[in-house]
C-alpha positions in Angstrom: 192.8 23.4 145.6 195.7 21.8 143.8 199.1 22.1 145.5 202.6 21.1 144.6 205.2 19.4 146.9 208.5 17.8 146.5 209.3 14.4 147.9 212.1 11.9 147.7 209.8 9.0 148.5 210.5 6.1 146.1 207.6 4.5 144.2 207.3 0.8 144.8 208.5 -1.5 142.0 210.9 -4.2 141.0 214.3 -2.6 140.9 216.5 -3.6 138.0 219.2 -6.1 138.9 221.1 -7.2 135.8 221.6 -4.2 133.5 225.3 -4.3 132.7 225.7 -0.5 132.8 223.3 0.0 135.8 226.1 1.8 137.6 226.1 4.5 135.0 222.4 5.3 135.3 221.3 8.4 137.1 218.5 8.6 139.7 215.0 8.3 138.2 212.9 11.4 139.1 209.2 11.0 138.3 206.3 13.4 138.3 203.5 11.9 140.4 199.8 12.9 140.8 198.0 11.8 143.9 194.3 11.1 144.6 194.2 14.2 146.8 195.1 16.5 143.9 198.8 17.0 144.6 201.8 16.7 142.3 205.2 15.8 143.6 208.6 14.8 142.2 209.5 11.4 143.5 212.3 9.0 142.9 211.1 5.9 141.0 212.8 2.6 140.7 214.6 1.6 137.5 212.9 -1.7 136.6 214.3 -4.6 134.6 212.6 -5.2 131.2 210.8 -8.5 130.7 211.5 -10.7 127.7 209.1 -8.7 125.5 209.9 -5.2 126.9 212.5 -2.5 126.5 214.0 -0.2 129.0 213.8 3.4 127.8 215.5 6.7 128.6 212.6 9.1 128.0 214.0 12.2 126.2 210.8 14.3 125.7 207.3 14.2 127.0 204.5 16.7 126.1 202.0 17.7 128.8 198.4 16.9 127.8 195.2 18.5 129.1 194.4 15.1 130.6 197.5 15.4 132.9 196.1 18.6 134.2 192.6 17.1 134.8 194.1 14.1 136.6 196.1 16.4 138.8 193.4 19.0 139.7 190.2 16.9 139.6 191.5 13.3 140.0 189.4 12.1 137.1 188.3 12.6 133.5 184.7 11.3 133.0 184.8 7.8 134.4 188.6 7.5 134.5 189.7 8.3 138.0 192.9 8.5 140.0 192.5 6.3 143.1 196.2 6.4 144.1 199.6 7.7 143.3 200.5 7.5 139.6 203.3 8.9 137.4 201.8 11.2 134.7 202.7 11.5 131.0 201.9 9.7 127.7 203.2 11.9 124.8 206.8 10.7 124.6 210.0 9.8 122.7 212.9 7.9 124.0 216.2 6.0 123.5 216.3 2.2 124.0 218.8 1.3 126.7 218.1 -2.4 127.0 215.9 -5.0 125.2 214.3 -8.2 126.5 215.4 -11.5 125.2 212.5 -11.8 122.7 212.8 -8.3 121.2 214.2 -8.2 117.6 213.0 -5.1 115.9 214.8 -2.5 118.1 218.2 -2.5 119.7 220.1 -0.5 122.3 220.6 3.1 121.1 217.6 3.2 118.8 215.4 6.3 119.0 211.7 5.5 119.4 208.3 7.0 119.8 206.3 5.5 122.6 202.7 4.4 121.9 201.2 4.6 125.4 198.1 2.4 125.2 198.7 -1.3 125.5 195.6 -3.4 124.9 194.9 -7.0 126.0 195.4 -8.4 122.4 192.8 -11.1 123.0 189.3 -9.6 123.0 187.2 -9.3 119.9 188.0 -5.6 119.5 191.7 -6.2 119.6 191.4 -9.1 117.2 189.3 -6.8 114.9 192.1 -4.2 115.0 190.1 -1.7 117.1 192.4 -2.1 120.1 191.7 1.5 121.2 188.3 0.2 122.4 189.7 -2.6 124.5 188.2 -2.5 128.0 191.4 -3.8 129.5 193.8 -1.3 127.9 196.8 -0.3 130.1 197.3 3.4 129.2 200.5 5.1 130.5 199.8 8.0 132.8 196.2 6.8 133.7 196.0 5.1 137.1 197.3 2.5 137.9 199.6 2.5 134.9 202.7 4.7 135.5 203.4 7.2 132.7 206.4 8.7 131.0 207.3 11.8 132.9 210.3 10.0 134.4 213.8 9.4 133.2 213.6 5.6 132.8 210.6 3.5 131.9 210.0 -0.1 130.9 207.5 -0.5 128.1 206.4 -3.3 125.7 208.7 -3.3 122.7 205.7 -3.8 120.4 204.7 -0.2 121.3 208.1 1.4 120.7 208.1 2.7 117.2 211.6 3.2 115.6 212.3 6.7 114.3 214.1 7.7 111.1 217.0 10.2 111.4 215.0 13.2 110.3 212.5 13.1 113.2 213.7 14.7 116.4 212.7 13.7 119.9 210.7 16.9 120.1 208.7 16.0 117.0 208.3 12.4 118.0 206.8 13.4 121.3 204.0 15.0 119.2 203.1 11.8 117.4 200.7 10.8 120.2 198.4 13.9 119.7 199.0 13.7 116.0 197.6 10.2 116.1 194.4 11.5 117.7 194.1 13.9 114.8 194.8 11.2 112.2 192.2 8.9 113.7 189.7 11.8 113.6 190.3 12.4 109.9 190.2 8.7 109.1 186.7 8.4 110.6 185.5 11.6 108.9 184.3 11.8 105.2 187.0 14.3 104.0 188.4 14.3 100.5 190.1 16.9 98.3 188.1 20.2 98.4 185.9 19.3 101.4 185.0 22.4 103.5 185.9 21.7 107.1 185.6 23.6 110.4 187.8 22.9 113.4 186.5 24.1 116.7 189.3 24.8 119.2 192.8 26.0 118.4 194.7 24.1 121.2 197.3 21.4 120.3 194.7 18.8 119.2 192.8 21.4 117.1 196.0 22.6 115.5 197.1 19.1 114.6 193.7 18.2 113.4 193.8 21.3 111.1 197.2 20.2 109.8 196.0 16.6 109.0 192.8 18.0 107.4 195.0 20.2 105.2 197.2 17.2 104.3 194.0 15.3 103.5 192.9 17.9 101.0 190.3 19.8 103.0 189.6 23.4 101.8 188.5 25.9 103.0 189.4 25.3 106.7 188.0 27.6 109.4 189.4 27.2 113.0 187.9 28.8 116.0 188.9 29.7 119.6 188.1 32.1 122.4 191.8 33.1 122.6 193.0 35.5 120.0 196.7 34.6 120.7 195.9 31.0 119.7 194.2 32.2 116.6 197.2 34.4 115.7 199.4 31.3 116.2 197.0 29.2 114.0 197.4 31.7 111.1 201.2 31.5 111.4 201.0 27.7 111.8 198.7 27.2 108.7 198.5 30.3 106.5 195.7 28.9 104.4 193.3 28.7 107.4 190.6 31.2 108.2 190.0 32.1 111.9 186.9 33.0 114.0 187.1 34.3 117.5 184.3 33.0 119.7 182.8 35.9 121.7 181.7 35.1 125.2 178.0 35.6 125.7 177.0 34.5 122.2 174.8 31.5 121.9 175.9 28.4 119.9 173.5 29.4 117.1 175.0 32.9 117.0 178.5 31.6 116.9 177.6 29.2 114.1 176.3 32.1 112.0 179.6 33.8 112.3 181.6 30.7 111.5 179.4 30.0 108.5 180.0 33.4 107.0 183.6 32.5 106.6 182.6 29.7 104.2 180.6 32.1 101.9 181.7 32.6 98.3 184.6 34.9 97.6 184.2 38.1 95.5 185.8 36.4 92.5 183.1 33.7 92.4 179.9 35.0 90.8 177.8 32.1 92.1 175.5 32.6 95.1 176.4 31.0 98.4 174.3 27.9 99.2 174.1 25.3 101.9 176.4 23.2 99.8 179.3 25.6 100.6 179.0 25.2 104.3 181.3 22.8 106.2 180.6 19.2 105.3 182.6 18.1 108.4 183.0 19.9 111.7 185.8 18.6 113.9 185.0 19.6 117.5 188.3 19.6 119.5 187.4 21.0 122.9 184.9 18.6 124.4 182.9 21.5 125.8 179.1 21.4 125.7 178.7 24.9 124.2 181.3 24.0 121.4 179.6 20.7 120.6 176.3 22.6 120.2 178.0 25.2 118.0 179.4 22.4 115.9 175.8 21.0 115.4 174.6 24.3 114.1 177.7 24.9 112.0 177.7 21.7 109.9 175.8 21.8 106.7 172.6 19.8 106.3 173.5 16.2 105.8 177.0 16.8 107.3 179.0 15.3 110.0 180.1 16.5 113.5 183.0 14.5 114.9 183.7 15.1 118.5 187.5 14.8 118.9 187.9 16.6 122.2 187.5 14.9 125.6 185.1 16.3 128.1 185.8 16.5 131.8 182.1 15.6 132.3 180.7 12.1 132.2 177.5 13.4 130.5 176.6 16.5 128.5 173.1 18.2 128.2 171.8 20.7 125.7 172.8 19.0 122.4 170.3 20.3 119.8 168.7 16.9 119.1 165.8 18.0 116.9 168.0 20.3 114.8 170.5 17.5 114.1 167.6 15.0 113.5 165.8 17.3 111.0 169.1 18.1 109.2 170.3 14.5 109.3 173.6 15.6 110.9 175.7 12.6 111.9 177.3 12.8 115.3 180.5 10.8 115.6 183.0 10.3 118.4 186.6 9.0 118.6 188.5 7.3 121.4 192.3 7.9 121.0 193.5 6.0 117.9 194.5 2.7 116.4 197.1 1.7 113.8 198.2 5.4 113.3 201.8 5.3 114.6 203.5 3.7 111.6 201.5 6.0 109.3 202.4 9.1 111.3 206.1 8.2 111.2 205.9 7.8 107.4 204.0 11.0 107.0 206.7 12.9 108.9 209.6 11.1 107.3 208.3 11.8 103.8 207.4 15.4 104.5 203.7 15.0 103.9 203.4 16.5 107.3 206.1 19.1 107.9 208.0 18.3 111.1 209.5 21.8 111.3 205.9 23.1 111.3 205.0 20.8 114.1 208.0 21.9 116.1 206.5 25.5 116.2 203.9 24.1 118.5 206.4 23.4 121.3 206.5 26.9 122.7 208.0 26.0 126.1 210.5 23.3 127.3 211.4 22.4 130.9 214.0 20.0 132.3 212.7 16.9 134.0 213.7 18.2 137.4 211.4 21.3 136.7 208.4 19.2 135.7 206.2 20.7 138.5 206.8 24.2 137.0 205.9 22.9 133.6 202.6 21.6 134.9 201.8 24.8 136.6 202.4 26.7 133.4 200.0 24.4 131.4 197.5 24.5 134.3 197.6 28.3 134.2 198.8 28.5 137.8 201.7 30.6 136.5 202.2 32.7 133.3 204.9 32.3 130.8 207.9 34.5 131.7 208.6 35.2 128.0 205.0 36.4 127.4 204.5 33.9 124.5 201.2 32.1 124.0 201.4 28.7 125.6 200.6 26.0 123.0 202.5 22.8 123.8 204.9 22.4 126.8 207.4 19.6 126.8 209.5 18.1 129.5 213.0 17.1 128.2 215.8 15.1 129.6 219.1 15.3 127.7 
């Protein structure tokens, strides 16, 4: 069973020696997950940036479902925690110091932190598909320390400068937004494409927003939680919602979802298979939901699995149904080359930053990071009674 403790033990590292204003820096609290399923607040060293790095003051970090999996289970699929590691990878920050080779950002610049740093040498990196690099160093995945700490050194190439109209809160959503953008880039969606989004968590909501910005219509979003569906309707008024009832088979759920794609009364034409979702974006990673997606997609359509499963393998996928209907099954792994585009989309209003900010339903100070984790992990309930969508840890 997961427990929480507090410790003042310092994480090992090279302590910064030559920052001119080091005396003005505060201690560096960091949220650490251990291999024996504990979380604890520790004091981390403040490291000196290398020539190609920046020292950052992390101002906002969103808690991801993967953080909860690493804490409680010590693994996601084949990625495991074999020692202590600072969590966090959805972040925005201020640059405090730059390395000698860094030219594109300067002290005081506000940046979004891209957490996955690839090797830059393998054929996948050279091909631009650096998200598939086997040697990627991803913040918050052991042994690479994450961003739930006050100060972090990070490669400057992965610190994306922010325009004035993007807040730290919004910028910390660019990481999950990038997942949604990569999912849409790999799916055949054009103006007027009918789309289903399975799962109304943060990734599902952002996927719905990007699908809408890409021209998809109609969009149906599903979830087992009515509060999340109510939020989805407020978040994107054009969407249609379907509540998944426990006990129904994937085929039965698919029938209910498909009904929401039927022709409206004003249209005299008969509903056909053509009106069913051409693309189903599965955003939970759960076996039952993936099976539902397979039965929901129209014949000749696409199922894109965006969600990450906690299991290394999944059984029960309706192989023959998908084969006979020629349904293509796609997967994505994080993202590549999405961060500049995400910043532009938010800067230009193509994606409404004020809408994204609605997702951040709860905020905690860095010193209260353990409480934030317990809320997301459903160890505790929200004191305000609100639905928990996205929780961020902030450090002013």
